[in-house]
Backbone bond lengths (Angstrom), bond angles and torsions (degrees), N, CA, C in turn:
res aa  C-N    CA-C-N  psi(-1)  N-CA   C-N-CA  omega(-1)  CA-C   N-CA-C  phi
1 X - - - 1.482 - - 1.493 115.59 -
2 X 1.354 116.37 -15.65 1.444 120.59 -176.39 1.532 108.08 -65.41
3 X 1.322 117.95 137.93 1.459 122.59 176.51 1.501 107.18 -140.76
4 X 1.356 116.18 111.36 1.382 122.76 174.86 1.554 110.35 -80.07
5 X 1.299 116.93 135.71 1.431 122.20 179.60 1.466 113.64 -89.63
6 X 1.280 119.95 130.22 1.474 124.79 -178.86 1.562 108.28 -116.72
7 X 1.327 112.90 -171.27 1.458 116.80 176.80 1.505 110.04 -78.39
8 X 1.320 116.97 106.10 1.425 120.09 -170.47 1.578 111.52 -100.72
9 X 1.294 116.73 -22.21 1.465 119.56 -174.82 1.517 109.77 -118.22
10 X 1.292 116.23 149.63 1.447 122.25 170.17 1.526 108.84 -68.86
11 X 1.368 119.25 147.77 1.378 122.35 179.92 1.530 114.50 -77.44
12 X 1.325 116.46 139.92 1.412 123.53 176.33 1.507 115.53 74.25
13 X 1.317 118.49 24.34 1.471 122.46 -178.87 1.573 110.36 -99.13
14 X 1.282 117.95 -3.33 1.443 124.26 -178.86 1.514 115.09 65.98
15 X 1.324 115.24 25.95 1.413 122.82 177.90 1.491 113.27 -100.98
16 X 1.356 116.40 158.07 1.396 124.60 177.99 1.504 110.66 -138.65
17 X 1.318 119.23 157.22 1.478 119.47 173.36 1.503 104.88 -122.42
18 X 1.335 113.05 134.56 1.489 119.98 -177.13 1.506 109.67 -120.35
19 X 1.330 117.22 126.11 1.455 121.71 170.89 1.484 110.97 -88.25
20 X 1.373 116.20 119.83 1.492 119.66 177.00 1.481 110.58 -86.92
21 X 1.369 114.05 122.78 1.421 122.09 -179.41 1.494 111.07 -115.64
22 X 1.344 116.57 157.49 1.475 121.72 -177.73 1.579 105.77 -108.39
23 X 1.353 114.29 128.77 1.459 118.12 175.87 1.551 106.94 -132.36
24 X 1.281 119.21 109.11 1.510 123.14 -176.61 1.472 112.11 47.79
25 X 1.356 116.21 49.72 1.431 121.88 177.70 1.489 119.56 80.02
26 X 1.328 117.09 -6.63 1.458 119.58 179.85 1.492 108.17 -107.39
27 X 1.362 116.36 149.42 1.414 125.21 -177.27 1.539 109.24 -96.34
28 X 1.379 114.42 125.16 1.457 119.87 173.81 1.514 107.42 -122.80
29 X 1.370 116.57 168.06 1.405 120.67 -179.79 1.518 112.29 -125.52
30 X 1.329 115.90 142.93 1.499 123.76 178.53 1.477 106.82 -127.15
31 X 1.387 115.10 130.67 1.475 119.82 -179.84 1.556 108.18 -64.35
32 X 1.307 117.62 126.58 1.453 121.94 -175.15 1.514 109.43 -65.63
33 X 1.325 119.25 -21.97 1.474 122.18 179.86 1.512 111.35 -64.00
34 X 1.339 117.86 -22.96 1.426 122.97 178.86 1.522 114.80 -86.61
35 X 1.359 116.76 -12.82 1.484 121.86 -172.48 1.457 113.25 -91.58
36 X 1.302 114.39 127.81 1.485 122.06 177.47 1.533 111.47 -89.03
37 X 1.315 116.32 -48.45 1.464 120.74 178.68 1.536 110.44 -160.81
38 X 1.313 115.87 166.15 1.454 124.44 179.53 1.543 107.79 -127.25
39 X 1.346 113.18 134.18 1.436 116.67 179.51 1.546 110.09 -138.34
40 X 1.294 117.52 157.81 1.415 120.20 170.05 1.503 110.96 -76.56
41 X 1.347 115.47 136.89 1.444 122.41 -171.90 1.519 110.22 -67.71
42 X 1.361 112.26 131.39 1.524 118.57 177.71 1.500 106.13 -126.59
43 X 1.265 115.65 108.18 1.470 122.49 -178.50 1.519 113.39 -60.31
44 X 1.311 117.60 -28.05 1.421 120.56 -178.09 1.532 113.75 -67.30
45 X 1.347 114.32 -15.38 1.462 119.98 -177.91 1.509 111.54 -93.20
46 X 1.307 118.36 2.63 1.511 124.33 -176.22 1.527 108.71 -98.60
47 X 1.329 113.00 132.96 1.471 120.65 169.67 1.531 105.25 -117.19
48 X 1.298 113.88 112.00 1.495 119.18 -179.92 1.506 112.16 -74.71
49 X 1.340 114.98 143.35 1.479 119.77 -177.55 1.528 107.78 -114.78
50 X 1.291 117.71 125.90 1.483 120.28 176.92 1.455 113.18 -69.48
51 X 1.345 116.84 153.45 1.461 123.73 172.87 1.571 110.33 67.33
52 X 1.323 118.87 23.48 1.502 119.78 -178.73 1.543 109.06 -85.52
53 X 1.335 119.06 156.89 1.446 119.97 174.72 1.506 112.87 -58.89
54 X 1.267 117.56 159.12 1.485 119.69 -179.87 1.496 109.52 -60.21
55 X 1.367 112.13 131.34 1.456 117.16 178.84 1.566 113.85 97.51
56 X 1.321 112.94 -24.50 1.493 116.75 175.50 1.515 110.91 -89.79
57 X 1.366 113.62 101.49 1.459 116.80 -173.14 1.525 113.69 -74.64
58 X 1.274 113.75 -38.78 1.559 119.88 -176.79 1.464 111.04 158.29
59 X 1.328 118.67 -129.59 1.455 122.90 -177.66 1.554 108.87 -128.41
60 X 1.306 113.88 148.76 1.460 122.34 -177.95 1.499 108.61 -116.59
61 X 1.320 119.01 131.29 1.449 124.29 -178.90 1.554 108.53 -84.56
62 X 1.283 117.80 123.09 1.469 118.87 175.85 1.525 112.15 -143.46
63 X 1.308 117.89 109.13 1.425 125.57 -178.60 1.528 113.44 53.43
64 X 1.297 115.19 41.40 1.423 122.46 176.95 1.499 116.72 89.05
65 X 1.426 114.02 -4.18 1.479 120.85 179.29 1.554 108.88 -99.09
66 X 1.363 114.35 149.08 1.448 118.22 172.41 1.534 108.26 -108.33
67 X 1.276 116.67 123.61 1.485 122.77 -166.08 1.553 108.63 -124.88
68 X 1.330 118.56 132.61 1.462 119.78 178.19 1.526 108.74 -55.54
69 X 1.322 115.20 133.69 1.431 123.82 -174.13 1.535 110.59 -117.35
70 X 1.368 115.44 120.75 1.444 118.87 -172.27 1.551 108.82 -125.50
71 X 1.271 118.02 143.20 1.473 125.80 -179.64 1.551 107.90 -103.11
72 X 1.334 115.03 108.03 1.489 119.77 -176.02 1.483 112.40 -63.92
73 X 1.292 118.66 -32.16 1.526 121.43 179.51 1.543 109.31 -61.92
74 X 1.339 114.57 -43.30 1.480 119.66 -179.11 1.491 109.24 -67.41
75 X 1.333 117.44 -42.45 1.524 123.82 -175.02 1.541 108.04 -64.51
76 X 1.314 113.46 -42.07 1.549 119.79 -177.55 1.526 109.82 -82.60
77 X 1.357 118.87 -1.89 1.405 123.79 -177.59 1.557 112.09 55.18
78 X 1.309 115.33 40.64 1.493 121.71 174.98 1.472 111.86 -81.35
79 X 1.342 118.51 123.34 1.452 122.17 -179.28 1.561 107.33 -79.89
80 X 1.374 113.88 144.03 1.445 117.45 179.34 1.535 115.06 -54.55
81 X 1.306 117.63 134.26 1.472 118.46 -173.96 1.524 111.49 -99.29
82 X 1.346 117.45 5.92 1.446 124.44 173.25 1.474 115.46 85.84
83 X 1.357 118.27 -4.25 1.460 119.70 -179.18 1.543 110.95 -79.51
84 X 1.298 117.85 147.07 1.441 124.06 179.14 1.495 111.04 -72.84
85 X 1.363 119.51 128.41 1.428 125.44 -178.23 1.500 108.89 -103.07
86 X 1.338 113.71 98.11 1.484 118.81 -174.90 1.497 111.89 -96.24
87 X 1.329 119.27 -24.90 1.476 119.78 -177.29 1.570 110.18 -134.02
88 X 1.315 113.22 65.45 1.486 117.63 178.05 1.547 109.79 -65.22
89 X 1.229 114.39 149.58 1.499 121.12 -172.11 1.491 110.27 -122.58
90 X 1.367 115.37 143.63 1.458 119.59 171.93 1.517 108.23 -111.80
91 X 1.315 118.23 127.30 1.485 123.08 179.90 1.520 107.32 -107.03
92 X 1.302 115.76 120.13 1.466 121.75 175.11 1.512 107.46 -89.52
93 X 1.301 116.73 131.04 1.448 122.23 177.36 1.524 111.61 -119.51
94 X 1.336 114.56 156.16 1.458 122.57 176.21 1.473 111.75 -138.83
95 X 1.323 119.02 109.49 1.458 125.87 177.87 1.531 105.17 -166.46
96 X 1.339 110.91 162.58 1.476 120.17 -177.47 1.539 111.43 53.21
97 X 1.372 113.03 40.16 1.443 118.78 -179.65 1.500 115.70 56.94
98 X 1.274 118.09 23.61 1.447 118.63 178.85 1.546 110.88 -142.48
99 X 1.325 113.59 156.80 1.471 122.00 178.30 1.494 108.36 -112.48
100 X 1.291 116.42 129.05 1.485 120.76 177.70 1.566 109.45 -135.20
101 X 1.242 120.91 165.27 1.435 124.11 174.03 1.534 112.78 -130.32
102 X 1.339 115.30 140.51 1.422 124.15 -178.26 1.521 115.90 -123.57
103 X 1.273 118.29 129.43 1.463 119.09 -179.53 1.537 111.78 -92.89
104 X 1.375 114.09 134.42 1.436 121.97 175.92 1.483 109.32 -131.50
105 X 1.313 118.08 169.05 1.439 121.28 -174.83 1.571 110.39 -82.49
106 X 1.315 117.54 -19.21 1.480 119.43 179.50 1.499 108.88 172.66
107 X 1.348 113.35 171.25 1.455 120.24 177.09 1.514 107.66 -123.85
108 X 1.372 114.20 153.09 1.456 117.08 -179.50 1.505 108.11 -107.08
109 X 1.305 118.88 -70.39 1.496 121.98 179.08 1.535 107.92 -165.61
110 X 1.364 111.52 174.66 1.470 119.38 173.35 1.511 110.29 -95.80
111 X 1.326 118.29 135.79 1.436 122.11 174.54 1.506 110.59 -114.48
112 X 1.324 117.13 135.75 1.486 120.34 174.23 1.489 107.07 -97.34
113 X 1.390 115.63 129.07 1.392 123.69 -175.75 1.481 110.86 -137.32
114 X 1.355 116.93 173.43 1.469 121.03 168.70 1.504 107.56 -107.18
115 X 1.321 114.91 158.51 1.468 119.00 -179.35 1.496 110.74 -69.39
116 X 1.346 119.62 -18.10 1.454 121.39 176.00 1.519 111.85 -66.00
117 X 1.393 117.93 -23.68 1.429 120.11 -179.70 1.551 112.87 -81.99
118 X 1.328 115.41 -11.83 1.431 120.37 -178.63 1.538 111.11 -79.69
119 X 1.342 118.93 131.17 1.405 123.87 -179.27 1.551 109.14 -109.01
120 X 1.336 118.15 110.07 1.500 116.62 -177.97 1.494 113.56 -65.49
121 X 1.308 115.94 156.14 1.472 120.70 -179.49 1.526 108.37 -71.97
122 X 1.301 119.15 155.39 1.450 125.84 174.26 1.476 109.51 -51.58
123 X 1.368 114.03 137.80 1.480 120.97 -176.15 1.513 110.60 -60.81
124 X 1.342 120.53 -31.06 1.441 124.25 -174.96 1.585 106.62 -67.65
125 X 1.298 117.44 -29.08 1.451 121.12 -176.87 1.482 114.74 -94.47
126 X 1.368 116.13 -17.61 1.455 124.90 -163.93 1.514 111.73 -56.66
127 X 1.343 119.09 -40.11 1.427 121.69 -169.92 1.513 114.15 -77.34
128 X 1.378 114.69 -17.29 1.485 118.19 -175.36 1.530 112.20 -125.21
129 X 1.252 116.95 15.77 1.539 120.37 -178.41 1.501 112.39 -104.52
130 X 1.327 112.89 144.35 1.476 117.80 171.72 1.499 113.06 -83.82
131 X 1.346 115.24 -2.24 1.470 123.03 179.70 1.562 107.31 -110.86
132 X 1.335 113.84 133.43 1.443 116.63 -179.32 1.513 113.50 -99.55
133 X 1.352 117.45 -13.81 1.421 120.21 179.18 1.506 109.15 168.22
134 X 1.279 118.50 -162.61 1.497 124.44 -178.04 1.505 113.05 -147.64
135 X 1.261 114.37 158.67 1.496 120.15 172.10 1.561 104.63 -134.74
136 X 1.359 114.45 149.31 1.440 118.88 176.76 1.515 110.62 -106.57
137 X 1.287 116.71 119.71 1.487 121.06 -176.58 1.541 107.64 -131.79
138 X 1.334 114.78 127.60 1.485 120.92 178.48 1.513 110.52 48.99
139 X 1.345 115.61 50.49 1.465 122.65 176.33 1.520 114.78 62.27
140 X 1.319 115.94 25.16 1.404 121.17 179.60 1.573 109.39 -133.79
141 X 1.334 115.06 132.77 1.430 122.04 174.69 1.498 112.50 -82.57
142 X 1.317 117.64 119.49 1.426 122.69 176.97 1.529 112.45 -107.27
143 X 1.314 117.27 117.83 1.471 119.44 -178.74 1.506 108.81 -80.57
144 X 1.363 114.75 129.81 1.454 120.46 -175.70 1.576 106.41 -94.55
145 X 1.303 114.62 125.52 1.446 121.99 -174.39 1.552 109.38 -79.65
146 X 1.367 115.25 140.47 1.424 120.99 175.28 1.518 108.42 -99.80
147 X 1.276 114.28 87.54 1.527 120.39 -176.21 1.569 108.35 -63.26
148 X 1.324 118.01 -34.19 1.465 117.47 179.21 1.522 111.74 -65.31
149 X 1.328 117.41 -39.69 1.460 120.69 177.14 1.572 111.57 -65.54
150 X 1.328 116.81 -39.43 1.412 122.27 177.17 1.535 110.88 -59.55
151 X 1.334 114.36 -50.57 1.505 115.82 -178.27 1.492 111.80 -70.45
152 X 1.352 118.54 -32.29 1.462 119.83 179.64 1.537 112.01 -63.85
153 X 1.345 118.23 -32.98 1.414 121.39 178.89 1.538 110.31 -73.79
154 X 1.365 118.14 -31.55 1.417 121.02 177.66 1.490 112.19 -83.26
155 X 1.325 115.59 -38.42 1.481 121.23 179.19 1.532 109.40 -128.84
156 X 1.293 116.26 86.00 1.510 121.90 -173.28 1.535 113.90 -51.90
157 X 1.357 118.28 -31.59 1.442 119.80 -174.55 1.459 111.63 -67.68
158 X 1.337 121.41 -7.03 1.466 123.27 -179.12 1.498 112.30 -89.24
159 X 1.367 119.09 1.63 1.507 119.27 177.64 1.547 108.08 -74.74
160 X 1.322 117.21 -80.68 1.452 121.98 179.91 1.491 107.16 -145.01
161 X 1.368 117.26 136.07 1.448 121.48 175.90 1.580 109.15 -61.24
162 X 1.262 116.51 148.61 1.403 124.70 169.69 1.551 108.24 -75.84
163 X 1.307 117.60 140.42 1.436 117.73 179.67 1.562 112.89 -67.08
164 X 1.306 116.99 132.20 1.464 119.26 -175.62 1.503 110.30 -79.34
165 X 1.318 114.55 152.66 1.493 121.79 -177.82 1.511 112.31 -57.37
166 X 1.361 115.07 -42.07 1.552 117.17 -179.96 1.526 109.70 -66.56
167 X 1.312 119.68 -25.71 1.447 121.56 -178.70 1.528 107.54 -76.06
168 X 1.326 116.43 -39.03 1.532 118.96 176.06 1.517 108.88 -63.30
169 X 1.332 116.33 -46.42 1.479 120.85 -178.64 1.519 112.99 -59.03
170 X 1.341 115.94 -40.76 1.485 122.04 -178.53 1.547 109.04 -65.10
171 X 1.307 115.35 -29.55 1.449 118.24 -178.87 1.549 115.09 -67.25
172 X 1.347 113.88 -19.89 1.483 116.19 177.49 1.514 113.31 -70.46
173 X 1.330 117.57 -14.72 1.455 123.62 176.32 1.464 112.06 -99.33
174 X 1.347 119.03 -3.10 1.466 123.57 -176.71 1.480 110.06 -125.81
175 X 1.347 117.28 137.91 1.489 119.44 -173.73 1.501 111.14 -79.93
176 X 1.326 118.28 68.66 1.470 122.83 177.13 1.541 112.74 -62.37
177 X 1.334 115.41 -30.12 1.432 121.31 -179.24 1.503 112.04 -72.56
178 X 1.352 117.92 -8.63 1.445 119.19 178.81 1.514 111.88 -99.09
179 X 1.318 118.53 17.96 1.469 125.19 -177.65 1.479 111.09 -114.10
180 X 1.327 117.61 136.27 1.430 123.01 173.47 1.554 106.44 -102.11
181 X 1.332 118.40 118.89 1.480 122.01 177.55 1.500 108.55 -104.51
182 X 1.358 113.06 129.70 1.440 122.55 170.83 1.510 106.18 -101.07
183 X 1.319 122.50 117.34 1.472 122.68 -173.02 1.543 109.16 -121.39
184 X 1.314 115.79 114.36 1.432 122.17 179.40 1.517 109.00 -105.19
185 X 1.362 117.27 121.47 1.458 120.92 -175.04 1.560 105.47 -162.02
186 X 1.361 118.60 127.41 1.372 118.35 -174.03 1.511 112.76 -88.62
187 X 1.323 119.29 -21.34 1.485 119.01 177.48 1.481 110.30 -77.16
188 X 1.356 114.55 121.71 1.497 119.31 -179.43 1.508 109.99 -62.68
189 X 1.354 117.58 -38.29 1.470 120.33 -179.55 1.480 111.64 -63.67
190 X 1.370 116.59 -47.97 1.488 118.40 -178.13 1.511 109.49 -69.77
191 X 1.288 120.71 -35.42 1.456 124.94 178.01 1.469 111.76 -57.66
192 X 1.382 116.27 -53.34 1.474 120.29 -179.48 1.484 111.66 -64.76
193 X 1.267 116.79 -45.00 1.506 123.36 -179.67 1.550 110.23 -59.28
194 X 1.317 116.63 -46.29 1.472 120.62 -179.69 1.516 113.65 -68.59
195 X 1.309 116.39 -39.58 1.418 119.47 175.99 1.533 112.79 -62.81
196 X 1.299 117.32 -39.20 1.402 123.54 176.67 1.572 110.52 -63.80
197 X 1.364 113.86 -40.21 1.454 118.80 178.08 1.498 111.84 -67.01
198 X 1.380 118.83 -43.57 1.457 121.94 178.08 1.527 112.65 -61.50
199 X 1.306 114.73 -43.48 1.481 119.90 -178.29 1.558 108.39 -64.64
200 X 1.296 115.60 -39.04 1.531 118.81 179.60 1.534 108.40 -64.61
201 X 1.363 118.48 -30.25 1.415 119.40 177.20 1.504 113.77 -81.72
202 X 1.315 117.77 -9.88 1.484 118.87 175.58 1.548 113.66 110.15
203 X 1.324 118.50 8.58 1.432 121.95 172.49 1.523 107.63 -90.48
204 X 1.333 117.67 107.01 1.451 121.08 -172.94 1.491 114.06 -103.71
205 X 1.354 118.48 -13.22 1.463 120.12 -179.62 1.538 108.11 -109.81
206 X 1.341 112.14 96.31 1.454 122.42 -176.75 1.490 111.76 -127.81
207 X 1.300 117.93 124.16 1.488 123.00 174.28 1.518 106.93 -115.73
208 X 1.386 114.33 120.06 1.450 118.45 -175.92 1.463 112.15 -108.44
209 X 1.407 115.06 157.09 1.421 123.02 -174.77 1.520 107.90 -142.42
210 X 1.348 117.45 142.41 1.467 119.38 -175.54 1.510 112.36 -91.02
211 X 1.322 118.76 0.24 1.480 120.41 172.25 1.530 107.44 -162.73
212 X 1.373 113.98 166.78 1.457 120.13 -174.19 1.518 114.09 -67.58
213 X 1.377 115.22 -31.02 1.479 117.38 178.61 1.471 114.17 -64.53
214 X 1.306 116.42 -42.74 1.506 119.82 -179.65 1.514 107.40 -65.88
215 X 1.283 117.93 -37.99 1.500 120.43 178.55 1.526 110.26 -62.76
216 X 1.315 115.29 -48.87 1.532 121.72 -179.58 1.528 107.41 -58.19
217 X 1.271 118.14 -48.00 1.502 122.29 -179.51 1.537 111.58 -55.27
218 X 1.289 115.88 -42.54 1.453 123.05 177.44 1.573 109.98 -63.58
219 X 1.257 116.57 -49.50 1.449 120.29 179.39 1.503 111.51 -60.59
220 X 1.326 118.77 -41.95 1.476 119.37 176.51 1.516 112.25 -62.97
221 X 1.365 116.81 -41.46 1.468 121.52 -175.85 1.548 110.93 -71.54
222 X 1.318 116.70 -28.63 1.463 122.45 -175.38 1.526 112.97 -114.79
223 X 1.275 115.10 25.29 1.461 118.91 -171.62 1.550 112.88 -58.31
224 X 1.338 117.49 -45.00 1.460 119.55 -177.66 1.507 115.40 -63.44
225 X 1.326 115.02 -42.91 1.462 119.78 -178.45 1.592 109.23 -72.78
226 X 1.306 114.89 -32.13 1.497 115.31 179.35 1.485 114.30 -71.80
227 X 1.377 113.12 -35.75 1.453 119.83 178.44 1.479 114.83 -76.70
228 X 1.406 115.22 -42.89 1.466 121.58 -172.18 1.533 112.81 -107.03
229 X 1.319 120.09 9.44 1.406 123.14 -176.30 1.528 114.81 -76.51
230 X 1.300 117.65 -179.85 1.478 119.96 -177.20 1.539 113.49 -93.16
231 X 1.377 116.58 5.64 1.422 121.03 179.19 1.539 109.57 -115.25
232 X 1.319 115.65 145.03 1.459 119.35 169.05 1.538 108.36 -69.37
233 X 1.269 115.41 138.33 1.527 118.47 -179.13 1.495 110.34 -115.29
234 X 1.356 114.84 131.40 1.470 122.99 -178.31 1.494 107.21 -129.34
235 X 1.305 114.14 130.95 1.466 122.52 174.87 1.547 108.95 -100.53
236 X 1.351 116.27 117.45 1.486 122.95 173.47 1.490 106.82 -109.79
237 X 1.327 118.32 122.36 1.475 119.30 -174.85 1.514 111.07 -137.52
238 X 1.383 112.45 143.30 1.440 120.64 169.45 1.569 108.89 -74.99
239 X 1.278 117.07 170.18 1.478 117.30 177.77 1.525 109.11 -100.32
240 X 1.299 119.18 -53.80 1.467 120.34 179.97 1.531 110.81 -77.60
241 X 1.365 114.84 113.98 1.458 118.93 179.21 1.513 107.01 -152.35
242 X 1.298 117.53 148.81 1.546 123.99 173.83 1.491 109.14 -66.61
243 X 1.291 116.26 161.04 1.430 125.09 174.32 1.541 110.42 72.11
244 X 1.353 115.30 -62.55 1.478 120.32 -179.66 1.501 105.96 -146.57
245 X 1.354 115.45 128.55 1.489 118.74 178.73 1.508 109.82 -83.54
246 X 1.384 114.83 173.72 1.426 119.56 -174.19 1.499 115.20 -70.94
247 X 1.376 115.69 -33.09 1.471 118.36 175.29 1.467 112.54 -62.73
248 X 1.348 117.27 -45.47 1.487 121.38 177.19 1.481 112.42 -62.87
249 X 1.361 116.63 -41.58 1.453 121.32 174.22 1.511 111.26 -54.66
250 X 1.307 116.01 -52.15 1.482 121.94 -179.34 1.520 110.64 -58.41
251 X 1.302 115.28 -44.65 1.471 121.64 -176.91 1.561 108.41 -62.67
252 X 1.314 116.10 -42.99 1.473 117.95 177.21 1.485 113.81 -64.81
253 X 1.334 119.77 -41.18 1.423 124.11 178.87 1.479 112.12 -65.89
254 X 1.323 117.88 -48.65 1.452 120.19 -175.19 1.509 115.48 -79.73
255 X 1.293 115.45 -32.14 1.514 118.10 -173.68 1.499 110.84 -113.04
256 X 1.287 123.97 -52.26 1.444 122.03 -178.21 1.541 111.44 -66.89
257 X 1.324 114.96 -46.12 1.472 120.62 178.54 1.544 114.45 -84.94
258 X 1.368 112.43 -14.95 1.521 119.67 177.80 1.488 110.71 61.33
259 X 1.318 117.48 34.65 1.485 120.73 177.45 1.562 108.54 -94.42
260 X 1.338 111.70 68.30 1.489 117.42 -176.76 1.501 112.35 -63.47
261 X 1.321 119.61 -29.06 1.413 123.70 -176.80 1.511 115.98 -79.45
262 X 1.354 116.65 -9.98 1.414 120.00 178.24 1.570 108.20 -77.62
263 X 1.329 113.30 119.14 1.481 118.57 -176.77 1.532 108.26 -76.99
264 X 1.387 113.16 124.10 1.483 119.91 -176.10 1.533 109.71 -119.81
265 X 1.335 113.41 124.12 1.497 118.08 176.69 1.578 107.60 -115.04
266 X 1.249 118.78 126.57 1.482 124.64 173.73 1.514 107.92 -83.85
267 X 1.314 119.85 116.57 1.438 123.82 -179.80 1.498 107.68 -119.27
268 X 1.338 114.74 99.60 1.453 120.46 -168.54 1.502 114.03 -144.07
269 X 1.329 117.63 154.86 1.435 118.26 172.57 1.546 113.95 -75.76
270 X 1.305 116.53 -8.16 1.456 121.14 -172.33 1.579 113.16 -96.02
271 X 1.278 115.79 5.80 1.514 118.84 -175.99 1.541 109.38 -67.28
272 X 1.349 114.05 114.77 1.414 122.47 171.62 1.517 108.53 -149.45
273 X 1.356 119.90 -175.44 1.415 121.43 -175.24 1.560 112.33 -56.16
274 X 1.315 117.43 -41.52 1.414 122.39 -177.27 1.577 110.09 -69.71
275 X 1.339 111.68 -41.90 1.526 114.27 -178.71 1.557 111.12 -71.28
276 X 1.310 116.36 -32.22 1.473 119.55 176.02 1.558 111.36 -56.60
277 X 1.332 114.87 -42.12 1.446 120.30 175.32 1.542 112.79 -56.08
278 X 1.392 111.47 -44.42 1.462 115.81 -179.90 1.520 112.40 -67.19
279 X 1.421 114.99 -39.27 1.456 117.09 178.69 1.546 111.89 -61.65
280 X 1.296 116.27 -43.03 1.429 120.75 179.42 1.503 110.56 -62.65
281 X 1.338 116.96 -38.74 1.537 119.52 -171.42 1.536 108.26 -70.64
282 X 1.378 121.19 -22.07 1.467 119.82 175.96 1.505 113.17 -98.74
283 X 1.332 117.89 5.67 1.447 122.32 174.25 1.498 118.45 92.51
284 X 1.357 118.87 14.93 1.438 121.76 177.01 1.477 108.74 -62.43
285 X 1.356 113.93 141.16 1.469 123.40 178.91 1.501 115.17 -78.09
286 X 1.388 112.26 -38.38 1.469 118.91 -177.82 1.562 105.67 -150.22
287 X 1.308 111.32 171.23 1.456 118.89 -178.75 1.536 107.74 -156.28
288 X 1.319 119.35 141.98 1.417 124.32 -179.90 1.483 109.25 -151.30
289 X 1.304 117.96 144.12 1.473 120.86 -178.11 1.521 112.95 -88.54
290 X 1.294 115.08 144.31 1.479 118.56 170.47 1.551 103.74 -68.44
291 X 1.358 114.44 146.55 1.467 129.11 9.29 1.525 110.50 -105.73
292 X 1.376 119.14 33.74 1.454 120.77 -171.55 1.541 110.42 -84.62
293 X 1.356 111.02 74.12 1.493 116.96 178.86 1.547 112.68 -68.62
294 X 1.299 117.00 -32.57 1.458 119.86 178.99 1.552 111.66 -65.58
295 X 1.276 118.19 -37.80 1.447 124.60 174.65 1.486 110.06 -65.17
296 X 1.348 117.97 -41.65 1.465 123.77 175.61 1.461 109.56 -57.94
297 X 1.345 118.93 -49.04 1.474 121.27 -175.46 1.530 107.48 -64.31
298 X 1.341 120.77 -38.67 1.426 121.63 177.61 1.507 113.26 -60.89
299 X 1.319 116.82 -35.49 1.478 122.75 175.05 1.498 110.57 -65.01
300 X 1.311 118.41 -41.66 1.431 123.72 178.64 1.546 112.20 -62.47
301 X 1.410 110.95 -45.21 1.441 117.15 177.64 1.507 113.93 -59.68
302 X 1.338 116.46 -42.11 1.505 120.30 -179.98 1.533 109.73 -60.15
303 X 1.372 115.70 -39.70 1.479 121.59 178.30 1.501 110.21 -62.82
304 X 1.343 116.15 -46.55 1.480 121.81 -176.64 1.506 109.70 -63.20
305 X 1.332 117.37 -45.80 1.456 121.60 -177.61 1.549 108.99 -64.49
306 X 1.355 118.05 -38.01 1.483 119.68 -179.02 1.514 110.38 -69.10
307 X 1.333 121.10 -26.93 1.373 123.57 178.37 1.568 114.58 -84.38
308 X 1.330 113.73 -21.21 1.482 117.05 -177.00 1.518 113.55 -98.34
309 X 1.316 114.63 4.07 1.521 117.15 178.28 1.435 112.59 -71.61
């Protein structure tokens, strides 16, 4: 049952792969980019932990590692539908610099889609929902799970780091106020938290976008002032986004628009060895994983210093 995930998609094509899973009779989707491996559930490998939050069962033993074990049915508050569960599955994920595993009732198949097919959830629900949006496949609506939101509610430190005092102090010697940041991020919670963090560090000129397409439209419309203006311009972008993902955005900026001088940092929960290859292939200058905002700010500082020499 083990399935190791490799590089399945070309970089910058605006495609995604979605694993359809079954939870109490309903179909949900998980982005394949977050999946490390898939195994048949073995209860003997579980050590339950008392006084854990709802849905956090305990730890799961896997190849000598102990991994946080979560039950998606309990987290989603799905009531038992009475069906016999003969082949329950454990999905190991890797993002936000952490490995976790989630139990589901079964898996269906992997679908290859474009981000244009993804319909984001209503903004009013976005901050408190375990679902980030939906896709319609074969006359069926599949709800796409927001695993980052789920983990952030259980482990709040996984959202965004608070800016450290020494990072704020270092900013007094660097002209952070002379930088224009374009920030593309579809999560309203992450976007607001990150903007607050950047402002606390001294970056006061921030233009934010909820997807890559809106960001690209802005860059095209303001190309002359961005390239020839009096401020350094930096693009910080997530990778997973509706309409246009961050890899496609970067590819358009660096190659289609030929804006080689625009400094691009990929800021995503998906940064790993495979994703770094993809980031480099579309011309990204740097990459850093969420929630490491202090490392991101250090990267921005290095760029500012290099340009002000």
